[in-house]
C-alpha positions in Angstrom: 0.0 0.0 0.0 2.8 2.5 0.9 4.6 1.7 -2.3 1.5 2.4 -4.3 1.0 5.8 -2.7 4.7 6.7 -3.3 4.3 5.7 -7.0 1.2 7.8 -7.4 2.9 10.8 -5.8 6.0 10.5 -8.0 3.8 10.2 -11.1 1.8 13.3 -10.1 5.0 15.3 -9.7 6.3 14.1 -13.1 3.0 15.1 -14.7 3.0 18.5 -13.0 6.6 19.1 -14.3 5.6 18.0 -17.8 2.7 20.4 -17.8 4.8 23.4 -16.6 8.2 23.1 -18.2 9.7 22.8 -21.7 12.8 20.6 -21.7 15.0 21.6 -24.6 18.0 19.7 -25.9 20.5 22.2 -27.3 24.0 21.6 -28.6 25.6 22.5 -25.3 23.3 20.4 -23.1 19.8 20.6 -21.7 17.8 23.8 -21.0 14.5 24.2 -19.1 12.0 26.9 -19.9 8.8 27.6 -17.9 5.7 27.1 -20.2 3.3 30.0 -20.7 0.3 27.6 -20.6 -0.2 24.3 -18.9 -0.2 21.8 -21.8 1.7 18.7 -22.7 2.6 20.1 -26.1 6.4 20.7 -26.8 7.4 19.3 -23.4 10.5 17.7 -24.9 12.1 19.7 -27.8 15.2 18.8 -29.8 17.0 22.1 -30.8 20.2 20.5 -32.0 21.6 21.1 -35.5 19.5 22.7 -38.2 16.2 21.9 -36.5 16.5 24.8 -34.1 15.6 27.4 -36.8 12.1 25.8 -37.3 11.4 26.2 -33.6 11.2 30.0 -34.0 7.9 29.5 -35.8 6.2 27.7 -32.9 4.1 30.2 -30.9 4.1 28.2 -27.7 7.9 28.2 -27.6 8.1 31.9 -28.6 5.9 32.8 -25.6 8.1 30.8 -23.3 11.2 32.7 -24.4 13.0 30.3 -26.7 14.4 33.2 -28.7 16.2 34.6 -25.7 17.4 31.1 -24.6 18.9 30.5 -28.0 20.4 34.0 -28.1 22.2 33.1 -24.8 23.6 30.0 -26.6 24.9 32.3 -29.4 22.2 31.4 -32.0 20.4 34.3 -33.7 18.1 34.6 -36.7 18.4 37.9 -38.5 16.2 39.2 -41.4 
């Protein structure tokens, strides 16, 4: 019974984390951004290589501050 309660608590914490944070893989490691809305969309994002430029077009990631995060990594998109 105690193990079941512990498992439920751990799963609840993992779900809450997935709803509130973007986990982004960048070339230099892993970065975490707070989500603007509680959804499961774009919880895990791969921003390595050429894929990162497509991420600028996703509104959920733009609201969370992806542009500033990638700028800190030295990646910019200019017109």
